[in-house]
N, CA, C and O atoms as a printed pandas DataFrame, in Angstrom:
     atom_number atom_name residue_name chain_id  residue_number  x_coord  y_coord  z_coord
0              1         N          MET        A               1    0.764  -21.515    3.558
1              2        CA          MET        A               1   -0.660  -21.115    3.330
2              3         C          MET        A               1   -0.752  -20.379    1.979
3              4         O          MET        A               1   -1.864  -20.232    1.474
4              5         N          SER        A               2    0.386  -19.891    1.343
5              6        CA          SER        A               2    0.513  -19.354    0.198
6              7         C          SER        A               2    1.575  -19.701   -0.647
7              8         O          SER        A               2    2.499  -18.890   -0.696
8              9         N          PRO        A               3    1.666  -20.806   -1.383
9             10        CA          PRO        A               3    2.432  -21.661   -2.016
10            11         C          PRO        A               3    2.978  -20.770   -3.163
11            12         O          PRO        A               3    2.138  -20.251   -3.898
12            13         N          ALA        A               4    4.158  -20.559   -3.373
13            14        CA          ALA        A               4    5.009  -19.824   -4.548
14            15         C          ALA        A               4    6.014  -20.636   -5.094
15            16         O          ALA        A               4    6.563  -21.442   -4.343
16            17         N          PRO        A               5    6.317  -20.572   -6.151
17            18        CA          PRO        A               5    7.610  -21.364   -6.844
18            19         C          PRO        A               5    8.869  -20.731   -6.349
19            20         O          PRO        A               5    8.962  -19.515   -6.184
20            21         N          LEU        A               6    9.851  -21.589   -6.111
21            22        CA          LEU        A               6   11.061  -21.516   -5.664
22            23         C          LEU        A               6   12.049  -20.981   -6.720
23            24         O          LEU        A               6   12.882  -21.667   -7.312
24            25         N          VAL        A               7   11.831  -19.610   -6.877
25            26        CA          VAL        A               7   12.726  -19.259   -8.118
26            27         C          VAL        A               7   13.801  -17.959   -7.357
27            28         O          VAL        A               7   13.349  -17.112   -6.587
28            29         N          ARG        A               8   14.799  -18.017   -7.640
29            30        CA          ARG        A               8   15.859  -16.591   -7.140
30            31         C          ARG        A               8   15.955  -16.674   -5.820
31            32         O          ARG        A               8   15.857  -15.650   -5.144
32            33         N          VAL        A               9   16.165  -17.905   -5.242
33            34        CA          VAL        A               9   16.368  -18.134   -3.725
34            35         C          VAL        A               9   17.701  -17.556   -3.382
35            36         O          VAL        A               9   17.800  -16.933   -2.325
36            37         N          GLU        A              10   18.625  -17.680   -4.081
37            38        CA          GLU        A              10   19.848  -17.105   -3.770
38            39         C          GLU        A              10   19.818  -15.933   -3.637
39            40         O          GLU        A              10   20.630  -15.459   -2.842
40            41         N          ASP        A              11   18.981  -15.103   -4.278
41            42        CA          ASP        A              11   18.986  -13.368   -4.415
42            43         C          ASP        A              11   18.396  -13.262   -3.009
43            44         O          ASP        A              11   18.989  -12.576   -2.177
44            45         N          TRP        A              12   17.249  -13.906   -2.687
45            46        CA          TRP        A              12   16.762  -13.521   -1.412
46            47         C          TRP        A              12   17.783  -13.914   -0.451
47            48         O          TRP        A              12   18.126  -12.994    0.292
48            49         N          ALA        A              13   18.413  -15.135   -0.247
49            50        CA          ALA        A              13   19.278  -15.262    0.578
50            51         C          ALA        A              13   20.416  -14.481    0.920
51            52         O          ALA        A              13   20.931  -14.429    2.037
52            53         N          ARG        A              14   20.909  -13.658   -0.475
53            54        CA          ARG        A              14   21.966  -12.689   -0.316
54            55         C          ARG        A              14   21.092  -11.564    0.378
55            56         O          ARG        A              14   21.651  -11.000    1.319
56            57         N          CYS        A              15   20.054  -11.228    0.123
57            58        CA          CYS        A              15   19.201   -9.829    0.532
58            59         C          CYS        A              15   19.144  -10.089    2.198
59            60         O          CYS        A              15   19.314   -9.186    3.017
60            61         N          TRP        A              16   18.925  -11.224    2.475
61            62        CA          TRP        A              16   18.517  -11.752    3.867
62            63         C          TRP        A              16   19.696  -12.048    4.725
63            64         O          TRP        A              16   19.465  -12.567    5.817
64            65         N          ALA        A              17   20.835  -11.813    4.414
65            66        CA          ALA        A              17   21.897  -12.168    5.192
66            67         C          ALA        A              17   22.169  -13.605    5.616
67            68         O          ALA        A              17   22.727  -13.852    6.685
68            69         N          VAL        A              18   21.732  -14.640    4.688
69            70        CA          VAL        A              18   21.663  -15.843    5.181
70            71         C          VAL        A              18   23.182  -16.369    5.480
71            72         O          VAL        A              18   23.373  -17.144    6.417
72            73         N          GLU        A              19   24.102  -15.983    4.769
73            74        CA          GLU        A              19   25.613  -16.237    4.844
74            75         C          GLU        A              19   26.006  -15.847    6.249
75            76         O          GLU        A              19   26.587  -16.551    7.075
76            77         N          GLU        A              20   25.549  -14.491    6.387
77            78        CA          GLU        A              20   26.125  -13.909    7.802
78            79         C          GLU        A              20   25.586  -14.757    8.899
79            80         O          GLU        A              20   26.325  -15.247    9.753
80            81         N          VAL        A              21   24.112  -14.954    8.871
81            82        CA          VAL        A              21   23.517  -15.585   10.092
82            83         C          VAL        A              21   23.705  -16.948   10.244
83            84         O          VAL        A              21   23.942  -17.449   11.344
84            85         N          PHE        A              22   23.589  -17.796    8.879
85            86        CA          PHE        A              22   23.630  -19.303    9.126
86            87         C          PHE        A              22   24.994  -20.022    8.469
87            88         O          PHE        A              22   25.239  -21.227    8.417
88            89         N          GLY        A              23   25.777  -18.939    7.999
89            90        CA          GLY        A              23   27.012  -19.615    7.344
90            91         C          GLY        A              23   26.906  -20.376    5.917
91            92         O          GLY        A              23   27.822  -21.090    5.510
92            93         N          ILE        A              24   25.683  -20.156    5.180
93            94        CA          ILE        A              24   25.396  -21.005    4.062
94            95         C          ILE        A              24   25.453  -19.756    2.948
95            96         O          ILE        A              24   24.812  -18.707    2.994
96            97         N          GLU        A              25   26.355  -20.160    1.997
97            98        CA          GLU        A              25   26.680  -19.160    0.707
98            99         C          GLU        A              25   25.335  -19.227   -0.005
99           100         O          GLU        A              25   24.588  -20.199   -0.110
100          101         N          PRO        A              26   25.172  -17.899   -0.507
101          102        CA          PRO        A              26   23.841  -17.836   -1.086
102          103         C          PRO        A              26   23.799  -18.464   -2.422
103          104         O          PRO        A              26   22.702  -18.800   -2.866
104          105         N          GLY        A              27   24.999  -18.682   -3.193
105          106        CA          GLY        A              27   24.901  -19.444   -4.420
106          107         C          GLY        A              27   24.581  -20.907   -4.081
107          108         O          GLY        A              27   24.061  -21.541   -4.999
108          109         N          LEU        A              28   24.811  -21.594   -2.860
109          110        CA          LEU        A              28   24.445  -22.809   -2.920
110          111         C          LEU        A              28   22.897  -23.189   -2.605
111          112         O          LEU        A              28   22.414  -24.311   -2.456
112          113         N          LEU        A              29   22.354  -22.097   -2.557
113          114        CA          LEU        A              29   20.530  -22.133   -2.347
114          115         C          LEU        A              29   20.136  -21.852   -3.966
115          116         O          LEU        A              29   19.292  -21.011   -4.276
116          117         N          ASN        A              30   20.718  -22.510   -4.756
117          118        CA          ASN        A              30   19.944  -22.225   -6.004
118          119         C          ASN        A              30   18.497  -23.074   -6.339
119          120         O          ASN        A              30   18.162  -23.966   -5.560
120          121         N          ASP        A              31   17.678  -22.766   -7.499
121          122        CA          ASP        A              31   16.499  -23.306   -7.257
122          123         C          ASP        A              31   16.639  -24.935   -7.503
123          124         O          ASP        A              31   15.961  -25.752   -6.880
124          125         N          ASP        A              32   17.627  -25.285   -8.510
125          126        CA          ASP        A              32   17.594  -26.592   -8.684
126          127         C          ASP        A              32   18.083  -27.413   -7.485
127          128         O          ASP        A              32   17.552  -28.500   -7.256
128          129         N          ARG        A              33   18.987  -26.983   -6.774
129          130        CA          ARG        A              33   19.527  -27.640   -5.717
130          131         C          ARG        A              33   18.332  -27.839   -4.487
131          132         O          ARG        A              33   18.113  -28.877   -3.863
132          133         N          LEU        A              34   17.716  -26.675   -4.356
133          134        CA          LEU        A              34   16.547  -26.598   -3.329
134          135         C          LEU        A              34   15.555  -27.856   -3.772
135          136         O          LEU        A              34   15.192  -28.660   -2.913
136          137         N          ALA        A              35   15.158  -27.978   -5.084
137          138        CA          ALA        A              35   14.003  -28.771   -5.596
138          139         C          ALA        A              35   14.384  -30.216   -5.419
139          140         O          ALA        A              35   13.603  -31.085   -5.031
140          141         N          ARG        A              36   15.744  -30.417   -5.760
141          142        CA          ARG        A              36   16.138  -31.643   -5.213
142          143         C          ARG        A              36   16.213  -32.024   -3.768
143          144         O          ARG        A              36   15.748  -33.111   -3.424
144          145         N          ALA        A              37   16.702  -31.303   -2.986
145          146        CA          ALA        A              37   16.214  -31.554   -1.576
146          147         C          ALA        A              37   14.900  -31.641   -1.142
147          148         O          ALA        A              37   14.567  -32.465   -0.290
148          149         N          LEU        A              38   14.045  -30.784   -1.706
149          150        CA          LEU        A              38   12.693  -30.870   -1.361
150          151         C          LEU        A              38   12.256  -32.262   -1.908
151          152         O          LEU        A              38   11.337  -32.712   -1.223
152          153         N          ASP        A              39   12.573  -32.967   -2.782
153          154        CA          ASP        A              39   12.128  -34.154   -3.423
154          155         C          ASP        A              39   12.748  -35.327   -2.442
155          156         O          ASP        A              39   12.119  -36.299   -2.026
156          157         N          ALA        A              40   13.888  -35.066   -2.217
157          158        CA          ALA        A              40   14.707  -36.184   -1.536
158          159         C          ALA        A              40   13.890  -36.414   -0.066
159          160         O          ALA        A              40   13.673  -37.550    0.357
160          161         N          ILE        A              41   13.482  -35.242    0.630
161          162        CA          ILE        A              41   12.645  -35.457    2.072
162          163         C          ILE        A              41   11.295  -35.640    1.780
163          164         O          ILE        A              41   10.677  -36.084    2.748
164          165         N          ALA        A              42   10.528  -35.425    0.644
165          166        CA          ALA        A              42    9.231  -35.856    0.595
166          167         C          ALA        A              42    8.756  -36.890    1.090
167          168         O          ALA        A              42    7.688  -36.780    1.691
168          169         N          PRO        A              43    9.290  -37.983    1.006
169          170        CA          PRO        A              43    8.812  -39.263    1.573
170          171         C          PRO        A              43    8.956  -39.442    2.959
171          172         O          PRO        A              43    8.414  -40.368    3.563
172          173         N          HIS        A              44    9.709  -38.537    3.516
173          174        CA          HIS        A              44    9.625  -38.543    4.990
174          175         C          HIS        A              44    9.258  -37.253    5.622
175          176         O          HIS        A              44    9.925  -36.754    6.528
176          177         N          LEU        A              45    8.196  -36.728    5.131
177          178        CA          LEU        A              45    7.910  -35.492    5.696
178          179         C          LEU        A              45    6.937  -35.846    7.066
179          180         O          LEU        A              45    7.002  -35.176    8.096
180          181         N          GLU        A              46    6.190  -36.808    6.920
181          182        CA          GLU        A              46    5.253  -36.960    8.363
182          183         C          GLU        A              46    6.508  -37.508    9.282
183          184         O          GLU        A              46    6.510  -37.009   10.407
184          185         N          HIS        A              47    7.337  -38.232    9.077
185          186        CA          HIS        A              47    8.415  -38.439   10.322
186          187         C          HIS        A              47    8.973  -37.208   10.595
187          188         O          HIS        A              47    9.023  -36.904   11.787
188          189         N          ILE        A              48    9.449  -36.345    9.704
189          190        CA          ILE        A              48   10.301  -35.176    9.946
190          191         C          ILE        A              48    9.290  -34.052   10.836
191          192         O          ILE        A              48    9.684  -33.573   11.899
192          193         N          ALA        A              49    8.162  -33.769   10.338
193          194        CA          ALA        A              49    7.108  -33.078   11.084
194          195         C          ALA        A              49    6.839  -33.422   12.488
195          196         O          ALA        A              49    6.749  -32.571   13.373
196          197         N          GLY        A              50    6.686  -34.955   12.713
197          198        CA          GLY        A              50    6.228  -35.512   13.944
198          199         C          GLY        A              50    7.560  -35.297   14.798
199          200         O          GLY        A              50    7.353  -34.790   15.900
200          201         N          THR        A              51    8.905  -35.592   14.489
201          202        CA          THR        A              51    9.824  -35.456   15.204
202          203         C          THR        A              51   10.143  -33.876   15.595
203          204         O          THR        A              51   10.368  -33.540   16.758
204          205         N          VAL        A              52   10.137  -33.150   14.727
205          206        CA          VAL        A              52   10.366  -31.543   14.970
206          207         C          VAL        A              52    9.109  -31.087   16.011
207          208         O          VAL        A              52    9.374  -30.518   17.070
208          209         N          GLY        A              53    7.765  -31.380   15.623
209          210        CA          GLY        A              53    6.957  -31.216   16.695
210          211         C          GLY        A              53    7.162  -31.825   18.279
211          212         O          GLY        A              53    6.946  -31.223   19.331
212          213         N          ALA        A              54    7.554  -32.943   18.130
213          214        CA          ALA        A              54    7.537  -33.588   19.432
214          215         C          ALA        A              54    8.999  -33.059   20.308
215          216         O          ALA        A              54    9.097  -32.942   21.529
216          217         N          ARG        A              55   10.081  -32.787   19.254
217          218        CA          ARG        A              55   11.200  -32.066   19.873
218          219         C          ARG        A              55   10.646  -30.765   20.498
219          220         O          ARG        A              55   10.811  -30.576   21.703
220          221         N          ALA        A              56    9.983  -29.840   19.718
221          222        CA          ALA        A              56    9.721  -28.419   20.066
222          223         C          ALA        A              56    8.812  -28.597   21.609
223          224         O          ALA        A              56    9.074  -27.904   22.592
224          225         N          ILE        A              57    8.020  -29.363   21.595
225          226        CA          ILE        A              57    7.127  -29.624   22.763
226          227         C          ILE        A              57    8.023  -29.918   24.054
227          228         O          ILE        A              57    7.855  -29.271   25.088
228          229         N          GLY        A              58    8.897  -30.835   23.951
229          230        CA          GLY        A              58    9.840  -31.242   24.900
230          231         C          GLY        A              58   10.741  -29.926   25.204
231          232         O          GLY        A              58   10.747  -29.395   26.314
232          233         N          GLU        A              59   11.432  -29.499   24.202
233          234        CA          GLU        A              59   12.628  -28.420   24.456
234          235         C          GLU        A              59   11.806  -27.226   25.113
235          236         O          GLU        A              59   12.291  -26.711   26.120
236          237         N          PHE        A              60   10.694  -26.785   24.657
237          238        CA          PHE        A              60   10.131  -25.668   25.241
238          239         C          PHE        A              60    9.240  -25.688   26.223
239          240         O          PHE        A              60    8.830  -24.631   26.703
240          241         N          GLY        A              61    8.753  -27.066   26.724
241          242        CA          GLY        A              61    7.863  -27.305   27.635
242          243         C          GLY        A              61    6.381  -26.920   27.229
243          244         O          GLY        A              61    5.616  -26.426   28.057
244          245         N          ILE        A              62    6.033  -27.153   26.002
245          246        CA          ILE        A              62    4.724  -26.703   25.565
246          247         C          ILE        A              62    3.558  -27.441   26.126
247          248         O          ILE        A              62    3.539  -28.669   26.035
248          249         N          ASP        A              63    2.675  -26.854   26.644
249          250        CA          ASP        A              63    1.403  -27.610   27.102
250          251         C          ASP        A              63    0.592  -28.018   25.900
251          252         O          ASP        A              63    0.189  -27.195   25.078
252          253         N          VAL        A              64    0.359  -29.349   25.818
253          254        CA          VAL        A              64   -0.479  -29.576   24.691
254          255         C          VAL        A              64   -1.850  -30.262   24.995
255          256         O          VAL        A              64   -2.543  -30.941   24.236
256          257         N          ALA        A              65   -2.058  -29.926   26.251
257          258        CA          ALA        A              65   -3.442  -30.430   26.856
258          259         C          ALA        A              65   -4.540  -30.093   26.014
259          260         O          ALA        A              65   -5.427  -30.933   25.857
260          261         N          ARG        A              66   -4.615  -28.865   25.389
261          262        CA          ARG        A              66   -5.629  -28.250   24.501
262          263         C          ARG        A              66   -5.185  -27.810   23.304
263          264         O          ARG        A              66   -5.706  -26.812   22.806
264          265         N          MET        A              67   -4.245  -28.428   22.717
265          266        CA          MET        A              67   -3.396  -28.108   21.447
266          267         C          MET        A              67   -4.378  -28.957   20.436
267          268         O          MET        A              67   -4.929  -29.979   20.843
268          269         N          HIS        A              68   -4.550  -28.512   19.199
269          270        CA          HIS        A              68   -5.332  -29.031   18.140
270          271         C          HIS        A              68   -4.485  -28.785   16.763
271          272         O          HIS        A              68   -4.340  -27.639   16.336
272          273         N          TRP        A              69   -4.042  -29.692   16.224
273          274        CA          TRP        A              69   -3.214  -29.312   15.043
274          275         C          TRP        A              69   -3.907  -29.906   13.788
275          276         O          TRP        A              69   -3.715  -31.088   13.504
276          277         N          ASP        A              70   -4.629  -29.194   13.103
277          278        CA          ASP        A              70   -5.308  -29.408   12.051
278          279         C          ASP        A              70   -4.519  -29.318   10.507
279          280         O          ASP        A              70   -4.201  -28.225   10.039
280          281         N          VAL        A              71   -4.316  -30.304    9.960
281          282        CA          VAL        A              71   -3.461  -30.299    8.718
282          283         C          VAL        A              71   -4.592  -30.509    7.488
283          284         O          VAL        A              71   -4.326  -30.613    6.291
284          285         N          THR        A              72   -5.503  -30.532    7.911
285          286        CA          THR        A              72   -6.387  -30.791    6.487
286          287         C          THR        A              72   -6.432  -29.508    5.485
287          288         O          THR        A              72   -6.241  -28.383    5.946
288          289         N          SER        A              73   -6.662  -29.686    4.260
289          290        CA          SER        A              73   -6.771  -28.769    3.531
290          291         C          SER        A              73   -7.431  -29.108    2.170
291          292         O          SER        A              73   -7.507  -30.260    1.744
292          293         N          MET        A              74   -7.978  -27.841    1.417
293          294        CA          MET        A              74   -8.694  -28.432    0.196
294          295         C          MET        A              74   -8.352  -27.443   -0.857
295          296         O          MET        A              74   -8.223  -26.253   -0.568
296          297         N          SER        A              75   -8.194  -27.907   -2.124
297          298        CA          SER        A              75   -7.990  -27.297   -3.276
298          299         C          SER        A              75   -9.235  -27.542   -4.368
299          300         O          SER        A              75   -9.794  -28.635   -4.463
300          301         N          VAL        A              76   -9.513  -26.644   -4.994
301          302        CA          VAL        A              76  -10.487  -27.042   -6.173
302          303         C          VAL        A              76  -10.177  -26.290   -7.342
303          304         O          VAL        A              76  -10.263  -25.062   -7.338
304          305         N          HIS        A              77   -9.808  -26.967   -8.384
305          306        CA          HIS        A              77   -9.311  -26.510   -9.644
306          307         C          HIS        A              77  -10.193  -26.758  -11.007
307          308         O          HIS        A              77  -10.792  -27.825  -11.138
308          309         N          GLY        A              78  -10.247  -25.912  -11.848
309          310        CA          GLY        A              78  -11.248  -26.376  -12.977
310          311         C          GLY        A              78  -12.015  -24.989  -13.329
311          312         O          GLY        A              78  -11.987  -23.911  -12.736
312          313         N          ALA        A              79  -12.470  -25.252  -14.097
313          314        CA          ALA        A              79  -13.872  -24.441  -14.672
314          315         C          ALA        A              79  -15.262  -24.791  -14.197
315          316         O          ALA        A              79  -15.792  -25.838  -14.568
316          317         N          PHE        A              80  -15.904  -23.890  -13.337
317          318        CA          PHE        A              80  -17.157  -24.491  -13.018
318          319         C          PHE        A              80  -18.346  -23.574  -13.440
319          320         O          PHE        A              80  -18.134  -22.361  -13.430
320          321         N          PRO        A              81  -19.280  -23.921  -13.721
321          322        CA          PRO        A              81  -20.757  -23.364  -14.282
322          323         C          PRO        A              81  -21.050  -21.927  -13.031
323          324         O          PRO        A              81  -20.946  -22.093  -11.816
324          325         N          VAL        A              82  -21.352  -20.826  -13.573
325          326        CA          VAL        A              82  -21.632  -20.054  -12.637
326          327         C          VAL        A              82  -23.285  -19.964  -12.612
327          328         O          VAL        A              82  -23.932  -19.637  -13.607
328          329         N          GLU        A              83  -23.829  -20.275  -11.436
329          330        CA          GLU        A              83  -25.075  -20.191  -11.125
330          331         C          GLU        A              83  -25.719  -18.957  -10.828
331          332         O          GLU        A              83  -25.113  -18.192  -10.076
332          333         N          GLY        A              84  -26.906  -18.590  -11.303
333          334        CA          GLY        A              84  -27.067  -17.252  -11.153
334          335         C          GLY        A              84  -28.715  -16.982  -10.522
335          336         O          GLY        A              84  -29.111  -15.838  -10.298
C-alpha cells in the first residue's frame, strides 16, 4: 500500500536480525540482487499468490465462505487543471 524503492536493504536486515532469525547474511540482500529476484518472479506472481493463499487457507483452516479479496487499484499521475 506504500510502495518505496528497495535501497539499503542489507542495513535493514542487519538492524532487524535477519541473519539470526532466518540465517540469511545481510550482505546477500543487496539492492541489485533483490531487484533481479523480483524481476525473475514477476511473470509468476499470479501463480505464487494463488498458491500461497490456497496453502494458507488449508494450513490454518480459514473459513473463506465470507471472504472477499479485492486486488483492484488505481493510480493517477500527471498535471491536472484545478477546477474552482
